[in-house]
C-alpha positions as protocol buffer text, in pm:
chain_id: "A"
residue {
  index: 1
  type: MET
  ca { x: 1918 y: 2091 z: -727 }
}
residue {
  index: 2
  type: LEU
  ca { x: 1842 y: 1743 z: -855 }
}
residue {
  index: 3
  type: ILE
  ca { x: 1516 y: 1576 z: -778 }
}
residue {
  index: 4
  type: PRO
  ca { x: 1552 y: 1198 z: -705 }
}
residue {
  index: 5
  type: THR
  ca { x: 1391 y: 980 z: -968 }
}
residue {
  index: 6
  type: THR
  ca { x: 1335 y: 694 z: -734 }
}
residue {
  index: 7
  type: SER
  ca { x: 1161 y: 670 z: -398 }
}
residue {
  index: 8
  type: PRO
  ca { x: 1345 y: 569 z: -87 }
}
residue {
  index: 9
  type: PRO
  ca { x: 1280 y: 210 z: 14 }
}
residue {
  index: 10
  type: ILE
  ca { x: 970 y: 144 z: 199 }
}
residue {
  index: 11
  type: PRO
  ca { x: 1038 y: 61 z: 562 }
}
residue {
  index: 12
  type: PHE
  ca { x: 807 y: -256 z: 571 }
}
residue {
  index: 13
  type: ALA
  ca { x: 952 y: -394 z: 885 }
}
residue {
  index: 14
  type: GLN
  ca { x: 895 y: -84 z: 1082 }
}
residue {
  index: 15
  type: ILE
  ca { x: 554 y: -37 z: 940 }
}
residue {
  index: 16
  type: ASN
  ca { x: 454 y: -397 z: 1008 }
}
residue {
  index: 17
  type: GLN
  ca { x: 576 y: -368 z: 1356 }
}
residue {
  index: 18
  type: GLN
  ca { x: 361 y: -65 z: 1431 }
}
residue {
  index: 19
  type: VAL
  ca { x: 71 y: -234 z: 1276 }
}
residue {
  index: 20
  type: GLN
  ca { x: 129 y: -547 z: 1479 }
}
residue {
  index: 21
  type: GLU
  ca { x: 154 y: -356 z: 1802 }
}
residue {
  index: 22
  type: ARG
  ca { x: -167 y: -170 z: 1733 }
}
residue {
  index: 23
  type: THR
  ca { x: -389 y: -453 z: 1575 }
}
residue {
  index: 24
  type: GLY
  ca { x: -222 y: -769 z: 1673 }
}
residue {
  index: 25
  type: GLN
  ca { x: -198 y: -859 z: 1296 }
}
residue {
  index: 26
  type: SER
  ca { x: 62 y: -828 z: 1023 }
}
residue {
  index: 27
  type: LEU
  ca { x: 20 y: -652 z: 699 }
}
residue {
  index: 28
  type: SER
  ca { x: -152 y: -873 z: 434 }
}
residue {
  index: 29
  type: ASP
  ca { x: -2 y: -899 z: 86 }
}
residue {
  index: 30
  type: LEU
  ca { x: -272 y: -675 z: -46 }
}
residue {
  index: 31
  type: GLN
  ca { x: -192 y: -400 z: 221 }
}
residue {
  index: 32
  type: ARG
  ca { x: 174 y: -414 z: 140 }
}
residue {
  index: 33
  type: LEU
  ca { x: 75 y: -373 z: -236 }
}
residue {
  index: 34
  type: ILE
  ca { x: -127 y: -74 z: -168 }
}
residue {
  index: 35
  type: LEU
  ca { x: 122 y: 81 z: 66 }
}
residue {
  index: 36
  type: GLN
  ca { x: 400 y: 9 z: -218 }
}
residue {
  index: 37
  type: GLU
  ca { x: 199 y: 166 z: -482 }
}
residue {
  index: 38
  type: CYS
  ca { x: 106 y: 468 z: -286 }
}
residue {
  index: 39
  type: TRP
  ca { x: 465 y: 515 z: -174 }
}
residue {
  index: 40
  type: ARG
  ca { x: 577 y: 521 z: -540 }
}
residue {
  index: 41
  type: SER
  ca { x: 304 y: 750 z: -666 }
}
residue {
  index: 42
  type: SER
  ca { x: 68 y: 971 z: -472 }
}
residue {
  index: 43
  type: LYS
  ca { x: -164 y: 1004 z: -760 }
}
residue {
  index: 44
  type: LYS
  ca { x: -271 y: 634 z: -792 }
}
residue {
  index: 45
  type: THR
  ca { x: -635 y: 540 z: -688 }
}
residue {
  index: 46
  type: TYR
  ca { x: -760 y: 209 z: -567 }
}
residue {
  index: 47
  type: GLU
  ca { x: -906 y: 170 z: -909 }
}
residue {
  index: 48
  type: THR
  ca { x: -571 y: 229 z: -1081 }
}
residue {
  index: 49
  type: ILE
  ca { x: -394 y: -12 z: -857 }
}
residue {
  index: 50
  type: ALA
  ca { x: -670 y: -266 z: -883 }
}
residue {
  index: 51
  type: SER
  ca { x: -652 y: -249 z: -1270 }
}
residue {
  index: 52
  type: GLU
  ca { x: -269 y: -276 z: -1283 }
}
residue {
  index: 53
  type: HIS
  ca { x: -263 y: -576 z: -1054 }
}
residue {
  index: 54
  type: ASN
  ca { x: -576 y: -764 z: -1151 }
}
residue {
  index: 55
  type: TYR
  ca { x: -794 y: -705 z: -860 }
}
residue {
  index: 56
  type: SER
  ca { x: -1140 y: -535 z: -856 }
}
residue {
  index: 57
  type: SER
  ca { x: -1154 y: -192 z: -702 }
}
residue {
  index: 58
  type: GLY
  ca { x: -1437 y: -309 z: -495 }
}
residue {
  index: 59
  type: TYR
  ca { x: -1230 y: -610 z: -346 }
}
residue {
  index: 60
  type: ILE
  ca { x: -948 y: -360 z: -255 }
}
residue {
  index: 61
  type: GLN
  ca { x: -1186 y: -124 z: -94 }
}
residue {
  index: 62
  type: GLN
  ca { x: -1352 y: -400 z: 110 }
}
residue {
  index: 63
  type: ARG
  ca { x: -1005 y: -550 z: 202 }
}
residue {
  index: 64
  type: VAL
  ca { x: -790 y: -273 z: 259 }
}
residue {
  index: 65
  type: ALA
  ca { x: -1032 y: 43 z: 333 }
}
residue {
  index: 66
  type: PRO
  ca { x: -1360 y: -75 z: 457 }
}
residue {
  index: 67
  type: SER
  ca { x: -1593 y: 206 z: 529 }
}
Protein backbone atom coordinates (compact mmCIF):
# COMPACT_ATOMS: atom_id res chain seq x y z
CA MET A 1 0.00 0.00 0.00
CA LEU A 2 1.29 3.46 -0.88
CA ILE A 3 1.37 6.13 1.79
CA PRO A 4 0.35 9.57 0.52
CA THR A 5 3.20 12.08 0.54
CA THR A 6 0.95 15.12 0.82
CA SER A 7 -1.75 16.03 3.28
CA PRO A 8 -5.32 16.54 2.14
CA PRO A 9 -6.31 20.19 1.83
CA ILE A 10 -7.28 21.91 5.04
CA PRO A 11 -11.03 22.60 5.18
CA PHE A 12 -10.51 26.19 6.36
CA ALA A 13 -14.02 27.30 5.42
CA GLN A 14 -15.67 24.61 7.52
CA ILE A 15 -13.28 25.11 10.43
CA ASN A 16 -13.74 28.87 10.32
CA GLN A 17 -17.51 28.46 10.26
CA GLN A 18 -17.37 26.28 13.38
CA VAL A 19 -15.12 28.80 15.13
CA GLN A 20 -17.47 31.66 14.19
CA GLU A 21 -20.51 29.78 15.46
CA ARG A 22 -18.85 29.04 18.80
CA THR A 23 -16.92 32.26 19.41
CA GLY A 24 -18.42 34.92 17.14
CA GLN A 25 -14.97 35.51 15.62
CA SER A 26 -13.10 34.28 12.56
CA LEU A 27 -9.73 32.58 12.62
CA SER A 28 -6.87 35.06 12.62
CA ASP A 29 -4.03 34.78 10.13
CA LEU A 30 -1.81 33.45 12.90
CA GLN A 31 -4.37 30.83 13.92
CA ARG A 32 -4.65 29.74 10.29
CA LEU A 33 -0.86 29.48 10.08
CA ILE A 34 -0.69 27.31 13.21
CA LEU A 35 -3.51 25.11 11.94
CA GLN A 36 -1.83 24.76 8.55
CA GLU A 37 1.54 23.83 10.05
CA CYS A 38 0.03 21.33 12.47
CA TRP A 39 -2.03 19.78 9.68
CA ARG A 40 1.14 19.26 7.64
CA SER A 41 3.31 17.94 10.44
CA SER A 42 2.11 16.76 13.82
CA LYS A 43 5.66 16.98 15.18
CA LYS A 44 6.04 20.78 14.95
CA THR A 45 6.04 22.77 18.15
CA TYR A 46 5.06 26.40 18.62
CA GLU A 47 8.78 27.15 18.91
CA THR A 48 9.53 25.52 15.54
CA ILE A 49 6.65 27.25 13.81
CA ALA A 50 7.63 30.58 15.35
CA SER A 51 11.22 30.20 14.18
CA GLU A 52 10.22 29.23 10.64
CA HIS A 53 7.80 32.17 10.27
CA ASN A 54 9.64 34.94 12.13
CA TYR A 55 7.47 35.02 15.25
CA SER A 56 8.54 34.62 18.84
CA SER A 57 7.23 31.49 20.51
CA GLY A 58 5.94 33.64 23.37
CA TYR A 59 3.86 35.72 20.94
CA ILE A 60 2.33 32.61 19.41
CA GLN A 61 1.55 31.13 22.80
CA GLN A 62 -0.08 34.38 23.97
CA ARG A 63 -2.10 34.93 20.77
CA VAL A 64 -3.09 31.37 19.86
CA ALA A 65 -2.90 29.27 23.01
CA PRO A 66 -3.16 31.47 26.09
CA SER A 67 -3.13 29.55 29.32
